[in-house]
C-alpha positions in Angstrom: 60.0 4.7 21.5 63.5 3.9 22.8 62.5 0.4 23.7 61.0 -0.1 20.2 64.2 1.1 18.5 66.3 -1.2 20.7 64.2 -4.1 19.5 64.6 -3.0 15.9 68.4 -2.7 16.5 68.4 -6.3 17.8 66.4 -7.5 14.8 68.9 -5.8 12.4 71.9 -7.3 14.1 70.4 -10.7 14.3 69.5 -10.6 10.6 73.0 -9.6 9.7 74.3 -12.3 12.1 72.2 -14.9 10.5 73.4 -14.0 7.0 77.0 -13.1 7.3 78.4 -12.5 10.7 78.7 -15.9 12.3 82.5 -16.0 11.9 83.3 -16.9 15.5 82.0 -20.5 14.8 84.7 -21.1 12.1 88.5 -20.9 11.6 89.4 -17.3 10.7 92.6 -18.1 8.9 92.1 -17.9 5.1 89.4 -18.9 2.7 87.9 -22.4 2.6 86.8 -24.4 -0.4 83.1 -25.1 -0.4 82.3 -28.6 0.9 79.5 -30.8 -0.4 78.0 -33.3 2.0 75.0 -35.5 1.6 73.1 -38.6 2.5 73.9 -39.6 -1.1 77.0 -38.3 -3.1 76.3 -34.8 -4.3 77.9 -35.2 -7.7 77.6 -32.7 -10.5 74.2 -33.1 -12.3 71.2 -31.5 -13.7 69.4 -30.8 -10.4 65.9 -29.5 -11.2 64.3 -29.1 -7.7 66.7 -27.0 -5.5 66.0 -25.6 -2.1 68.1 -22.7 -0.7 68.2 -22.0 3.0 70.0 -18.6 2.9 69.7 -15.3 0.9 73.2 -15.4 -0.5 72.6 -18.9 -1.8 69.3 -17.9 -3.5 71.0 -14.9 -5.1 73.9 -17.0 -6.4 71.5 -19.6 -7.9 69.6 -16.8 -9.8 72.9 -15.1 -10.8 73.9 -18.4 -12.4 70.7 -18.7 -14.4 69.3 -21.5 -12.1 66.4 -19.6 -10.8 63.8 -21.7 -12.6 65.1 -24.8 -10.7 64.6 -23.2 -7.3 61.5 -24.6 -5.7 62.0 -23.4 -2.1 63.7 -20.6 -0.2 63.9 -19.2 3.3 61.6 -16.4 4.4 64.7 -14.1 4.3 65.2 -14.6 0.6 63.9 -11.5 -1.1 66.2 -11.0 -4.0 65.7 -11.1 -6.8 62.0 -10.3 -7.0 61.3 -13.7 -8.4 62.3 -15.2 -5.1 59.3 -13.7 -3.4 57.1 -15.9 -5.5 58.8 -19.1 -4.5 57.5 -21.4 -1.7 59.0 -20.5 1.7 60.4 -23.2 3.9 61.0 -21.4 7.1 63.8 -19.2 8.5 67.5 -19.3 8.9 67.5 -21.4 12.1 63.9 -22.8 12.0 63.2 -24.4 8.7 59.9 -26.1 8.1 60.9 -29.7 7.4 57.5 -30.8 6.4 57.4 -28.1 3.7 60.9 -29.1 2.5 59.9 -32.8 2.2 56.7 -31.9 0.4 58.6 -30.0 -2.3 60.6 -33.2 -3.1 64.0 -31.5 -3.6 66.8 -33.3 -5.3 69.3 -30.8 -3.7 69.2 -28.6 -0.6 72.0 -26.0 -0.4 72.8 -24.6 3.0 75.6 -23.0 5.2 78.0 -24.4 7.8 75.8 -22.8 10.5 73.0 -25.2 9.5 74.9 -28.2 10.9 72.0 -29.6 13.0 69.6 -28.9 10.1 71.9 -30.7 7.7 72.0 -33.7 10.0 68.2 -34.0 10.1 67.9 -33.5 6.4 70.3 -36.4 6.0 68.1 -38.5 8.2 65.3 -37.7 5.8 67.4 -39.0 3.0 67.9 -35.6 1.3 70.9 -34.6 -0.7 72.6 -31.5 0.7 75.4 -29.2 -0.4 77.2 -27.0 2.2 78.8 -23.7 0.9 80.8 -21.1 2.8 80.5 -17.3 2.7 82.8 -16.1 5.5 85.3 -14.2 3.3 85.5 -13.0 -0.3 87.4 -16.0 -1.5 84.7 -18.3 -0.2 81.9 -16.3 -1.9 83.7 -16.6 -5.2 84.5 -20.2 -4.5 80.8 -20.8 -3.7 79.8 -19.3 -7.1 82.2 -21.7 -8.9 81.2 -24.7 -6.8 77.5 -24.3 -7.3 78.1 -23.7 -11.0 80.1 -27.0 -11.2 77.5 -28.9 -9.2 74.5 -27.7 -11.2 76.0 -27.7 -14.7 76.4 -23.9 -15.0 80.2 -23.8 -15.1 80.5 -21.3 -17.9 78.2 -18.8 -16.3 80.0 -19.2 -13.0 83.3 -18.6 -14.7 82.0 -15.4 -16.4 80.4 -14.1 -13.1 83.6 -14.7 -11.1 85.7 -13.1 -13.8 83.5 -10.0 -13.9 83.6 -9.6 -10.1 87.4 -10.2 -9.9 87.9 -7.6 -12.7 85.9 -5.0 -10.8 87.7 -5.8 -7.6 91.1 -5.4 -9.2 90.1 -2.1 -10.8 89.3 -0.7 -7.4 92.4 -2.1 -5.8 94.6 -0.6 -8.4 92.8 2.7 -8.3 93.3 3.1 -4.6 96.8 1.5 -4.3 98.8 4.7 -4.1 96.3 7.0 -2.2 96.0 7.8 1.5 94.1 5.0 3.2 91.7 6.5 5.8 90.7 4.8 9.1 87.3 3.2 8.6 84.8 1.8 11.1 81.8 -0.3 10.0 78.9 -0.4 12.4 76.8 -3.6 12.1 74.4 -3.0 15.0 73.4 -0.6 17.8 70.4 1.1 19.4 68.7 3.9 17.4 66.5 6.8 18.3 68.2 7.7 21.6 69.8 11.0 20.3 73.1 9.4 21.3 75.5 6.6 20.4 76.3 4.0 23.0 77.5 0.4 22.5 78.2 -0.3 18.9 78.9 -3.7 17.3 81.6 -3.2 14.6 83.4 -5.3 12.1 86.8 -6.5 13.3 89.7 -8.2 11.6 89.6 -11.3 9.4 86.0 -10.6 8.4 84.2 -10.0 5.1 83.9 -6.3 5.9 87.5 -6.0 6.9 88.5 -7.3 3.5 86.2 -4.9 1.7 87.6 -1.9 3.6 91.1 -2.9 2.4 90.0 -3.4 -1.2 88.2 0.0 -1.1 91.4 1.8 -0.1 90.9 2.1 3.7 92.2 0.7 6.9 90.0 -1.0 9.5 90.1 1.1 12.6 89.9 -2.0 14.7 93.1 -4.0 14.0 93.1 -6.6 16.8 92.5 -10.2 16.0 90.7 -11.1 19.3 87.0 -10.7 18.4 85.5 -10.7 14.9 82.6 -8.3 15.9 83.5 -6.5 19.1 81.1 -4.1 20.9 82.7 -0.7 21.4 81.7 1.9 23.9 81.6 5.7 23.2 85.0 6.0 24.9 86.3 3.2 22.7 85.1 4.9 19.6 86.8 8.1 20.7 90.0 6.2 21.2 89.8 4.5 17.8 88.9 7.8 16.2 87.7 6.7 12.7 87.8 9.0 9.8 84.9 7.3 8.2 81.9 5.6 9.8 79.8 3.2 7.8 76.5 2.2 9.2 74.7 -1.0 8.1 71.0 -0.5 8.5 69.1 -2.9 6.3 65.3 -2.3 6.4 63.3 -4.5 8.7 60.0 -3.4 7.3 59.0 -2.2 10.7 60.7 1.2 10.9 62.5 3.5 8.5 65.8 4.9 9.8 66.5 8.3 8.4 70.0 9.0 7.3 70.0 12.5 8.8 68.7 11.1 12.1 71.6 8.6 12.2 74.2 11.3 11.5 72.7 13.5 14.2 73.1 10.7 16.7 76.8 10.5 16.0 77.1 14.1 16.9 76.9 13.0 20.5 80.6 12.1 20.0 81.7 15.4 18.3 85.5 14.9 18.7 85.6 11.9 16.4 87.2 12.8 13.1 84.4 11.1 11.0 81.8 13.3 12.8 83.9 16.5 12.4 84.3 15.8 8.7 80.7 14.6 8.2 82.0 11.3 6.9 79.1 9.2 8.2 77.4 7.0 5.6 74.4 4.7 6.1 73.8 1.7 3.8 70.2 0.4 3.7 70.8 -1.7 0.6 70.4 -5.4 1.1 73.5 -6.2 -1.0 75.5 -4.5 1.7 74.8 -7.3 4.2 74.3 -10.4 1.9 77.6 -12.1 1.0 76.5 -13.1 -2.4 77.5 -12.0 -6.0 76.3 -8.4 -5.4 78.8 -7.7 -2.7 80.8 -6.1 -5.5 78.2 -3.3 -5.6 78.8 -2.5 -1.9 82.6 -2.5 -2.5 82.1 -0.1 -5.4 79.9 2.1 -3.3 82.3 2.0 -0.4 85.3 2.9 -2.6 83.5 6.0 -3.9 82.7 7.1 -0.4 86.2 6.7 0.9 87.8 8.3 -2.2 85.5 10.8 -3.9 88.6 12.5 -5.2 89.3 9.7 -7.7 87.7 9.3 -11.1 85.2 6.4 -10.9 83.8 6.8 -14.4 84.8 3.2 -15.4 83.0 1.7 -12.4 79.9 -0.3 -13.2 
């Protein structure tokens, strides 16, 4: 059972890594503007056969009203429900080039981590657009850039404005309150009745930004490693007041929230454990850096500050 759960933990962490956590491969100082690169110039146009190679890209296309133009997605693209009916073109790192070519796309949208894939697509003569999702500014910039590229500027403006308005509401609401110490766990072994090595969100990451917006302080404040692995002793030293677990469903095992909280009781002297401030997020929007990240931010703010009036929140 323990071996199975360690495998599940590895799957969870690799899914998150493939979607949002590959920050170590890029400069960590400030947001970048999305970049468009192609075998042919990727100029704004009415693209009608688009392939998406990542869940956040698929989500963005649908949020911009471009879902009917999407002809291919990765096998990890499961939101919205309509994406499940679209032809699959492989995974995050192992796309099916034959399937991509057969779909005759006029645009393939991918991430910087797809550098080798992009090179091969160029050799096939396919037009590509590279977008970034490392931090909040890049997510919003990607929405705007895809809108401009695919003639959906107005919808992109409305979507970004809505997200920014909701972010500003939370930031103002939590500006003058106590900011508790928060640790976000993005991967560990489950089912061992104990907590051992835990991968957590460090500084200059997507989650670090959201902790700040939600009125908290990231318990790991060093700039050395984006996603350090922390031992039980390290967690005791950091002593978070809130522990947030990212446990997206893998479809193979259901991780019960109470079981997860019980495992943390193996470190009883941690403030979050003492106060029962341990929250598990199974929702996919908590790990996909697309337009729905605002939902996770709103959820997080409510957990960190239940004393505030959140009636106006969406």
